[in-house]
One Martini backbone bead per residue (centre of mass of N, CA, C, O) as a GRO file, in nm:
protein
  394
    1MET     BB    1  -1.943   7.872  -0.282
    2ARG     BB    2  -1.781   7.878  -0.040
    3ALA     BB    3  -1.669   7.762   0.231
    4ALA     BB    4  -1.914   7.776   0.496
    5ILE     BB    5  -2.104   7.915   0.749
    6TRP     BB    6  -2.454   7.829   0.758
    7SER     BB    7  -2.733   7.952   0.915
    8ILE     BB    8  -3.018   7.753   1.016
    9ALA     BB    9  -3.336   7.826   1.141
   10LEU     BB   10  -3.497   7.547   1.250
   11LEU     BB   11  -3.844   7.620   1.359
   12LEU     BB   12  -4.002   7.363   1.367
   13SER     BB   13  -4.261   7.269   1.518
   14ALA     BB   14  -4.452   7.051   1.648
   15ILE     BB   15  -4.700   6.837   1.471
   16ALA     BB   16  -4.678   6.594   1.675
   17ALA     BB   17  -4.662   6.329   1.828
   18GLY     BB   18  -4.310   6.260   1.865
   19ALA     BB   19  -4.152   6.492   1.876
   20ARG     BB   20  -3.828   6.652   1.836
   21SER     BB   21  -3.506   6.754   1.933
   22THR     BB   22  -3.275   6.927   1.710
   23GLY     BB   23  -2.935   6.952   1.616
   24GLY     BB   24  -2.659   7.083   1.459
   25SER     BB   25  -2.506   6.937   1.158
   26PHE     BB   26  -2.433   6.957   0.798
   27ASP     BB   27  -2.299   6.858   0.500
   28PHE     BB   28  -2.271   7.070   0.189
   29TYR     BB   29  -2.046   7.043  -0.022
   30GLY     BB   30  -1.837   7.203   0.199
   31GLN     BB   31  -2.075   7.294   0.382
   32SER     BB   32  -2.173   7.411   0.695
   33ILE     BB   33  -2.484   7.319   0.828
   34GLN     BB   34  -2.672   7.483   1.061
   35LEU     BB   35  -2.860   7.354   1.334
   36SER     BB   36  -3.123   7.513   1.515
   37ALA     BB   37  -3.315   7.434   1.744
   38ASP     BB   38  -3.641   7.355   1.687
   39PHE     BB   39  -3.792   7.075   1.518
   40ALA     BB   40  -3.949   6.864   1.342
   41GLY     BB   41  -4.028   6.549   1.370
   42ALA     BB   42  -4.183   6.274   1.406
   43THR     BB   43  -4.446   6.120   1.351
   44ALA     BB   44  -4.613   5.883   1.523
   45THR     BB   45  -4.737   5.804   1.244
   46PRO     BB   46  -4.773   5.696   0.951
   47PRO     BB   47  -4.878   5.794   0.663
   48GLU     BB   48  -5.132   5.763   0.462
   49LEU     BB   49  -5.157   5.644   0.118
   50THR     BB   50  -5.360   5.897   0.076
   51THR     BB   51  -5.513   6.178   0.018
   52GLU     BB   52  -5.610   6.218   0.309
   53GLY     BB   53  -5.342   6.157   0.458
   54ILE     BB   54  -5.171   6.372   0.310
   55GLU     BB   55  -5.346   6.616   0.376
   56THR     BB   56  -5.308   6.600   0.680
   57CYS     BB   57  -5.002   6.639   0.678
   58TYR     BB   58  -5.002   6.911   0.533
   59LYS     BB   59  -5.162   7.063   0.754
   60GLN     BB   60  -4.955   7.022   0.975
   61LEU     BB   61  -4.729   7.177   0.829
   62GLU     BB   62  -4.887   7.443   0.797
   63GLY     BB   63  -4.898   7.471   1.130
   64SER     BB   64  -4.611   7.525   1.128
   65ALA     BB   65  -4.273   7.670   1.149
   66TYR     BB   66  -4.172   7.682   0.825
   67LYS     BB   67  -4.100   7.974   0.716
   68GLN     BB   68  -3.804   7.996   0.814
   69VAL     BB   69  -3.692   7.771   0.653
   70VAL     BB   70  -3.768   7.880   0.374
   71ALA     BB   71  -3.618   8.150   0.404
   72GLU     BB   72  -3.332   8.026   0.432
   73LEU     BB   73  -3.330   7.872   0.167
   74ALA     BB   74  -3.387   8.120  -0.011
   75ARG     BB   75  -3.131   8.271   0.071
   76TYR     BB   76  -2.936   8.072  -0.045
   77ARG     BB   77  -3.034   8.095  -0.337
   78GLN     BB   78  -2.976   8.403  -0.365
   79THR     BB   79  -2.663   8.398  -0.286
   80GLN     BB   80  -2.559   8.122  -0.448
   81ARG     BB   81  -2.702   8.023  -0.710
   82PRO     BB   82  -2.817   7.748  -0.761
   83ASP     BB   83  -2.906   7.497  -0.915
   84ASP     BB   84  -3.175   7.302  -0.891
   85TRP     BB   85  -3.030   7.033  -0.838
   86LEU     BB   86  -2.860   7.138  -0.597
   87PHE     BB   87  -3.094   7.250  -0.427
   88TYR     BB   88  -3.232   6.975  -0.391
   89GLN     BB   89  -3.007   6.856  -0.213
   90LEU     BB   90  -3.072   7.046   0.023
   91ILE     BB   91  -3.363   6.965   0.065
   92ARG     BB   92  -3.304   6.667   0.114
   93LYS     BB   93  -3.118   6.710   0.367
   94THR     BB   94  -3.326   6.856   0.535
   95ALA     BB   95  -3.535   6.629   0.542
   96GLU     BB   96  -3.343   6.426   0.680
   97GLN     BB   97  -3.324   6.586   0.950
   98VAL     BB   98  -3.632   6.580   1.013
   99SER     BB   99  -3.691   6.294   0.830
  100PRO     BB  100  -3.564   6.010   0.812
  101LYS     BB  101  -3.553   5.784   0.564
  102ALA     BB  102  -3.516   5.513   0.735
  103GLU     BB  103  -3.773   5.550   0.916
  104ASN     BB  104  -3.965   5.713   0.683
  105TYR     BB  105  -4.015   5.745   0.359
  106PRO     BB  106  -4.286   5.894   0.309
  107ARG     BB  107  -4.229   6.130   0.503
  108TYR     BB  108  -3.973   6.231   0.367
  109THR     BB  109  -4.115   6.289   0.093
  110LEU     BB  110  -4.316   6.499   0.207
  111TYR     BB  111  -4.108   6.706   0.289
  112LYS     BB  112  -3.998   6.760   0.009
  113TRP     BB  113  -4.263   6.841  -0.121
  114PHE     BB  114  -4.325   7.077   0.064
  115LEU     BB  115  -4.065   7.245   0.015
  116LEU     BB  116  -4.085   7.275  -0.288
  117ASN     BB  117  -4.353   7.433  -0.287
  118LYS     BB  118  -4.261   7.665  -0.087
  119LEU     BB  119  -4.018   7.732  -0.312
  120GLY     BB  120  -4.195   7.728  -0.607
  121TYR     BB  121  -4.252   7.449  -0.689
  122ASP     BB  122  -4.402   7.189  -0.903
  123ALA     BB  123  -4.524   6.945  -0.692
  124ILE     BB  124  -4.610   6.596  -0.709
  125LEU     BB  125  -4.825   6.309  -0.646
  126SER     BB  126  -4.810   5.941  -0.625
  127THR     BB  127  -5.011   5.631  -0.564
  128ASP     BB  128  -5.055   5.264  -0.468
  129GLY     BB  129  -5.046   5.249  -0.129
  130GLU     BB  130  -4.712   5.182  -0.102
  131ARG     BB  131  -4.612   5.403  -0.300
  132LEU     BB  132  -4.412   5.714  -0.346
  133LEU     BB  133  -4.435   5.965  -0.590
  134MET     BB  134  -4.223   6.234  -0.712
  135TYR     BB  135  -4.289   6.540  -0.885
  136VAL     BB  136  -4.160   6.775  -1.138
  137GLN     BB  137  -4.175   7.052  -1.318
  138SER     BB  138  -4.050   6.996  -1.660
  139ASN     BB  139  -3.889   7.072  -1.990
  140ASP     BB  140  -3.706   6.847  -2.003
  141ASN     BB  141  -3.527   6.591  -2.154
  142ILE     BB  142  -3.620   6.265  -2.040
  143TYR     BB  143  -3.547   5.891  -2.041
  144ASN     BB  144  -3.526   5.713  -1.733
  145ILE     BB  145  -3.801   5.842  -1.628
  146PRO     BB  146  -4.087   5.915  -1.512
  147PHE     BB  147  -4.402   6.067  -1.625
  148ARG     BB  148  -4.640   6.334  -1.601
  149MET     BB  149  -4.959   6.470  -1.677
  150LYS     BB  150  -5.067   6.823  -1.621
  151ASP     BB  151  -5.224   7.059  -1.772
  152GLY     BB  152  -5.001   7.016  -2.013
  153LYS     BB  153  -4.777   6.918  -1.815
  154LYS     BB  154  -4.452   6.815  -1.724
  155TYR     BB  155  -4.354   6.543  -1.497
  156ALA     BB  156  -4.076   6.451  -1.307
  157CYS     BB  157  -3.918   6.199  -1.142
  158LEU     BB  158  -3.728   6.214  -0.829
  159ASN     BB  159  -3.766   5.890  -0.686
  160TYR     BB  160  -3.717   5.627  -0.861
  161HIS     BB  161  -3.442   5.522  -0.745
  162ASP     BB  162  -3.567   5.422  -0.465
  163TYR     BB  163  -3.693   5.171  -0.662
  164GLY     BB  164  -3.463   5.068  -0.864
  165TYR     BB  165  -3.586   5.128  -1.146
  166ASP     BB  166  -3.853   4.920  -1.055
  167ILE     BB  167  -4.155   4.971  -1.217
  168ASP     BB  168  -4.464   4.829  -1.309
  169PHE     BB  169  -4.696   5.020  -1.487
  170SER     BB  170  -4.882   4.785  -1.605
  171THR     BB  171  -4.971   4.691  -1.291
  172ALA     BB  172  -4.938   4.960  -1.154
  173GLU     BB  173  -5.160   5.186  -0.976
  174PHE     BB  174  -5.127   5.524  -1.012
  175LYS     BB  175  -5.240   5.798  -0.817
  176ALA     BB  176  -5.326   6.102  -0.780
  177VAL     BB  177  -5.256   6.364  -0.555
  178ASP     BB  178  -5.516   6.585  -0.441
  179VAL     BB  179  -5.370   6.890  -0.352
  180ALA     BB  180  -5.419   7.204  -0.260
  181LEU     BB  181  -5.217   7.456  -0.415
  182THR     BB  182  -5.044   7.754  -0.369
  183GLY     BB  183  -4.902   7.962  -0.584
  184GLU     BB  184  -4.638   8.030  -0.759
  185LYS     BB  185  -4.463   7.862  -1.029
  186VAL     BB  186  -4.169   7.691  -1.116
  187THR     BB  187  -3.940   7.561  -1.325
  188PHE     BB  188  -3.755   7.277  -1.342
  189SER     BB  189  -3.399   7.239  -1.377
  190TYR     BB  190  -3.132   7.011  -1.481
  191GLN     BB  191  -2.931   7.213  -1.533
  192LEU     BB  192  -2.567   7.241  -1.528
  193THR     BB  193  -2.338   7.528  -1.476
  194ARG     BB  194  -2.230   7.444  -1.181
  195LEU     BB  195  -2.012   7.389  -0.916
  196PRO     BB  196  -1.890   7.365  -0.634
  197GLU     BB  197  -1.658   7.493  -0.394
  198PHE     BB  198  -1.455   7.290  -0.292
  199ARG     BB  199  -1.253   7.150  -0.086
  200PRO     BB  200  -0.929   7.062  -0.117
  201GLU     BB  201  -0.950   6.811   0.089
  202ASP     BB  202  -1.167   6.650  -0.104
  203TYR     BB  203  -0.923   6.573  -0.266
  204SER     BB  204  -0.763   6.357  -0.494
  205GLU     BB  205  -0.526   6.150  -0.652
  206LYS     BB  206  -0.487   6.078  -1.010
  207GLU     BB  207  -0.367   5.851  -1.247
  208ILE     BB  208  -0.306   5.908  -1.598
  209ALA     BB  209  -0.251   5.680  -1.877
  210PHE     BB  210  -0.086   5.694  -2.210
  211SER     BB  211  -0.031   5.607  -2.549
  212TYR     BB  212   0.170   5.810  -2.794
  213ALA     BB  213   0.388   5.808  -3.028
  214ASP     BB  214   0.598   5.631  -2.850
  215ALA     BB  215   0.458   5.748  -2.583
  216THR     BB  216   0.426   5.823  -2.234
  217TYR     BB  217   0.153   5.957  -2.050
  218ARG     BB  218   0.123   6.151  -1.741
  219PHE     BB  219  -0.149   6.222  -1.509
  220LYS     BB  220  -0.212   6.439  -1.233
  221ILE     BB  221  -0.523   6.445  -1.075
  222LYS     BB  222  -0.807   6.597  -0.944
  223ILE     BB  223  -1.048   6.439  -0.731
  224ASN     BB  224  -1.417   6.411  -0.654
  225GLU     BB  225  -1.664   6.225  -0.498
  226GLU     BB  226  -1.892   6.444  -0.481
  227VAL     BB  227  -1.971   6.436  -0.780
  228LYS     BB  228  -2.106   6.164  -0.767
  229LYS     BB  229  -2.328   6.243  -0.564
  230ILE     BB  230  -2.468   6.462  -0.734
  231LEU     BB  231  -2.494   6.242  -1.002
  232VAL     BB  232  -2.613   5.958  -0.929
  233ASN     BB  233  -2.939   6.056  -1.004
  234TYR     BB  234  -2.898   6.159  -1.274
  235PRO     BB  235  -3.044   6.188  -1.559
  236VAL     BB  236  -3.129   6.120  -1.878
  237MET     BB  237  -3.018   6.332  -2.137
  238ASP     BB  238  -2.925   6.538  -2.339
  239TYR     BB  239  -2.613   6.586  -2.450
  240HIS     BB  240  -2.573   6.891  -2.391
  241ALA     BB  241  -2.617   6.871  -2.084
  242TYR     BB  242  -2.356   6.704  -2.025
  243TYR     BB  243  -2.122   6.843  -2.199
  244ASN     BB  244  -2.177   7.131  -2.022
  245ILE     BB  245  -2.063   7.030  -1.770
  246PRO     BB  246  -1.859   7.137  -1.554
  247MET     BB  247  -1.578   7.152  -1.390
  248SER     BB  248  -1.413   7.150  -1.128
  249SER     BB  249  -1.157   7.349  -1.041
  250GLU     BB  250  -0.938   7.141  -0.955
  251THR     BB  251  -0.963   6.954  -1.195
  252TYR     BB  252  -0.917   7.156  -1.418
  253ASN     BB  253  -0.632   7.271  -1.304
  254SER     BB  254  -0.497   6.970  -1.327
  255LEU     BB  255  -0.544   6.926  -1.652
  256ILE     BB  256  -0.545   7.152  -1.871
  257PRO     BB  257  -0.251   7.260  -1.839
  258GLN     BB  258  -0.116   6.992  -1.910
  259LEU     BB  259  -0.227   6.966  -2.193
  260LYS     BB  260  -0.126   7.236  -2.306
  261ASN     BB  261   0.173   7.169  -2.267
  262ASP     BB  262   0.170   6.910  -2.462
  263LEU     BB  263   0.054   7.099  -2.715
  264LYS     BB  264   0.295   7.244  -2.772
  265GLY     BB  265   0.362   7.288  -3.122
  266LYS     BB  266   0.103   7.185  -3.222
  267SER     BB  267  -0.125   7.122  -3.419
  268VAL     BB  268  -0.453   7.101  -3.427
  269LYS     BB  269  -0.471   6.815  -3.535
  270SER     BB  270  -0.260   6.691  -3.337
  271GLY     BB  271  -0.409   6.779  -3.079
  272VAL     BB  272  -0.672   6.625  -3.130
  273SER     BB  273  -0.537   6.349  -3.147
  274PHE     BB  274  -0.433   6.348  -2.860
  275LEU     BB  275  -0.716   6.371  -2.724
  276MET     BB  276  -0.831   6.115  -2.852
  277HIS     BB  277  -0.623   5.919  -2.719
  278PHE     BB  278  -0.670   5.992  -2.431
  279THR     BB  279  -0.972   5.905  -2.430
  280ARG     BB  280  -0.935   5.611  -2.546
  281TYR     BB  281  -0.673   5.500  -2.332
  282SER     BB  282  -0.737   5.592  -2.013
  283PHE     BB  283  -0.985   5.384  -2.028
  284LEU     BB  284  -1.212   5.167  -1.969
  285TYR     BB  285  -1.438   4.946  -2.130
  286THR     BB  286  -1.796   4.978  -2.037
  287PRO     BB  287  -2.100   4.906  -2.026
  288ASP     BB  288  -2.363   5.021  -1.850
  289ASN     BB  289  -2.493   4.749  -1.758
  290GLU     BB  290  -2.222   4.661  -1.621
  291ASN     BB  291  -2.155   4.924  -1.452
  292PHE     BB  292  -2.485   5.009  -1.351
  293GLY     BB  293  -2.752   4.845  -1.467
  294ARG     BB  294  -2.780   5.098  -1.666
  295GLU     BB  295  -2.851   5.385  -1.803
  296LYS     BB  296  -2.559   5.616  -1.825
  297ARG     BB  297  -2.455   5.947  -1.820
  298LEU     BB  298  -2.151   6.121  -1.842
  299SER     BB  299  -1.961   6.350  -1.749
  300PRO     BB  300  -1.652   6.460  -1.786
  301GLU     BB  301  -1.572   6.420  -1.483
  302GLN     BB  302  -1.686   6.135  -1.445
  303THR     BB  303  -1.495   5.998  -1.649
  304LEU     BB  304  -1.250   6.048  -1.458
  305LEU     BB  305  -1.359   5.894  -1.203
  306TYR     BB  306  -1.403   5.650  -1.361
  307GLU     BB  307  -1.262   5.352  -1.479
  308ALA     BB  308  -1.524   5.325  -1.658
  309SER     BB  309  -1.662   5.345  -2.003
  310ASP     BB  310  -1.831   5.472  -2.274
  311CYS     BB  311  -1.892   5.634  -2.564
  312GLU     BB  312  -2.054   5.876  -2.451
  313ASP     BB  313  -1.840   5.958  -2.234
  314ARG     BB  314  -1.601   6.013  -2.428
  315VAL     BB  315  -1.737   6.231  -2.588
  316ALA     BB  316  -1.772   6.425  -2.355
  317LEU     BB  317  -1.470   6.466  -2.292
  318PHE     BB  318  -1.369   6.543  -2.573
  319PHE     BB  319  -1.549   6.784  -2.613
  320TYR     BB  320  -1.446   6.948  -2.371
  321LEU     BB  321  -1.146   6.965  -2.452
  322VAL     BB  322  -1.181   7.099  -2.729
  323LYS     BB  323  -1.337   7.343  -2.630
  324GLU     BB  324  -1.121   7.454  -2.420
  325ILE     BB  325  -0.865   7.456  -2.629
  326TYR     BB  326  -1.010   7.519  -2.938
  327ASN     BB  327  -1.307   7.581  -3.014
  328LEU     BB  328  -1.468   7.382  -3.205
  329PRO     BB  329  -1.660   7.252  -3.420
  330MET     BB  330  -1.933   7.012  -3.345
  331ILE     BB  331  -2.055   6.665  -3.381
  332VAL     BB  332  -2.299   6.435  -3.276
  333LEU     BB  333  -2.307   6.078  -3.335
  334ALA     BB  334  -2.581   5.848  -3.394
  335TYR     BB  335  -2.588   5.519  -3.389
  336PRO     BB  336  -2.737   5.223  -3.333
  337ASP     BB  337  -2.438   5.127  -3.162
  338HIS     BB  338  -2.326   5.438  -3.149
  339VAL     BB  339  -2.099   5.706  -3.038
  340SER     BB  340  -1.980   6.007  -3.190
  341ILE     BB  341  -1.737   6.242  -3.342
  342ALA     BB  342  -1.699   6.570  -3.503
  343VAL     BB  343  -1.461   6.795  -3.664
  344ALA     BB  344  -1.387   7.133  -3.752
  345PHE     BB  345  -1.165   7.230  -3.977
  346ASP     BB  346  -1.014   7.413  -4.208
  347LYS     BB  347  -0.938   7.117  -4.307
  348PRO     BB  348  -1.029   6.829  -4.394
  349VAL     BB  349  -1.023   6.484  -4.283
  350GLY     BB  350  -1.079   6.288  -4.502
  351THR     BB  351  -1.400   6.191  -4.504
  352PRO     BB  352  -1.646   6.400  -4.489
  353ILE     BB  353  -1.899   6.548  -4.289
  354MET     BB  354  -2.198   6.687  -4.379
  355TYR     BB  355  -2.319   6.998  -4.212
  356ASN     BB  356  -2.460   7.278  -4.287
  357GLY     BB  357  -2.205   7.327  -4.499
  358LYS     BB  358  -2.005   7.159  -4.317
  359ALA     BB  359  -1.690   7.011  -4.248
  360TYR     BB  360  -1.635   6.693  -4.091
  361SER     BB  361  -1.416   6.509  -3.872
  362ILE     BB  362  -1.357   6.220  -3.754
  363CYS     BB  363  -1.334   6.139  -3.383
  364GLU     BB  364  -1.242   5.852  -3.220
  365PRO     BB  365  -1.275   5.797  -2.853
  366THR     BB  366  -1.307   5.486  -2.902
  367PRO     BB  367  -1.219   5.180  -2.897
  368GLN     BB  368  -1.081   4.981  -3.156
  369ARG     BB  369  -0.939   4.748  -3.351
  370LYS     BB  370  -0.819   5.009  -3.456
  371ASP     BB  371  -0.595   5.282  -3.484
  372LEU     BB  372  -0.757   5.553  -3.543
  373PRO     BB  373  -0.748   5.827  -3.715
  374VAL     BB  374  -0.812   6.112  -3.819
  375GLY     BB  375  -1.092   6.059  -4.045
  376LYS     BB  376  -1.157   5.768  -3.923
  377MET     BB  377  -1.366   5.485  -3.966
  378PRO     BB  378  -1.523   5.220  -3.944
  379ARG     BB  379  -1.620   5.026  -4.203
  380SER     BB  380  -1.901   4.936  -4.074
  381ARG     BB  381  -1.989   5.270  -4.069
  382SER     BB  382  -1.966   5.413  -4.354
  383ASN     BB  383  -2.293   5.320  -4.434
  384MET     BB  384  -2.423   5.422  -4.178
  385ALA     BB  385  -2.667   5.543  -4.012
  386TYR     BB  386  -2.727   5.877  -3.875
  387GLU     BB  387  -2.745   6.117  -3.598
  388VAL     BB  388  -2.764   6.447  -3.509
  389MET     BB  389  -2.762   6.541  -3.161
  390TYR     BB  390  -2.518   6.765  -3.173
  391ALA     BB  391  -2.441   7.115  -3.228
  392TYR     BB  392  -2.135   7.296  -3.219
  393GLN     BB  393  -2.097   7.657  -3.188
  394PRO     BB  394  -1.880   7.916  -3.103
   0.00000   0.00000   0.00000
């Protein structure tokens, strides 16, 4: 997915009066996407948010020259093999070029819905007559966005964020839009297994510093704000989904070799302690509600990007660093008010946590009242119930 010029012949002919001719290009996370020829512009009037109005719009799109657009998008998917979430960002940006979001939000949403279905995803709509929600069939566990059930399948809402994560479904009556769609459908996965190969010039440098064992360590790492854009509306999912999102190559290569160099000559326990303190003291602590106004889980790279983070985010970064450098077994522990992590060493440190016959030592990556060493947890949690939310075995 190196930066390259990829030509998309968007040849959607006008679907109604008021269509316009548009060309040019747009940037897609480091790739220049060329738009050429004529494609459909805006419909003359906004579509009515009823099944009949939406069906009329769908038929207009069916009668346009959409197939070449879909073929070019499908070709990109075949050659670049993006994960579904990243591919959806391309679909979203394509819809923005055809029907700008700011001009008419329902029409923009309908273009996304149309393209998703034509590209083989199972996307559905619901409306309360004023707002339009778009869902995609997914089997992932998602916790902070609405979902609907249809024919025994679960559909997650892709555009809830556009309404500020604030719809009172106890008073708003959303009805399914029943438009007959044909063709085989695939399940949408939110899992991210890789990020784009961004341009080096898209990165900036950030210094991270922390103190450990009477010494101050400073790291200059490469960060990319585009990663924030990709994940800004990424939903809350199971921990393993976040913790295994890889870092972009420039960020990875600017951080991991530095850490490995500082860990030379240290025992595994001392090295893990170093990583625990790095994660604990390199960032400000701020709860999600103060930081984002809602629950939000950060990937390891996002934790490096933001100035502040909470316990879940630090566990994500610590998990990733230990996995990349030492590849040790780990378990993620969820307490009623906190998330922490424990690591399995050759010999446990402190009072071990037993899980599936293996001994794990707590490694607290979030600041506490005391500077806890490996194997120690706050006394207030020593007898507190917890749940193992994710167990990693190399």
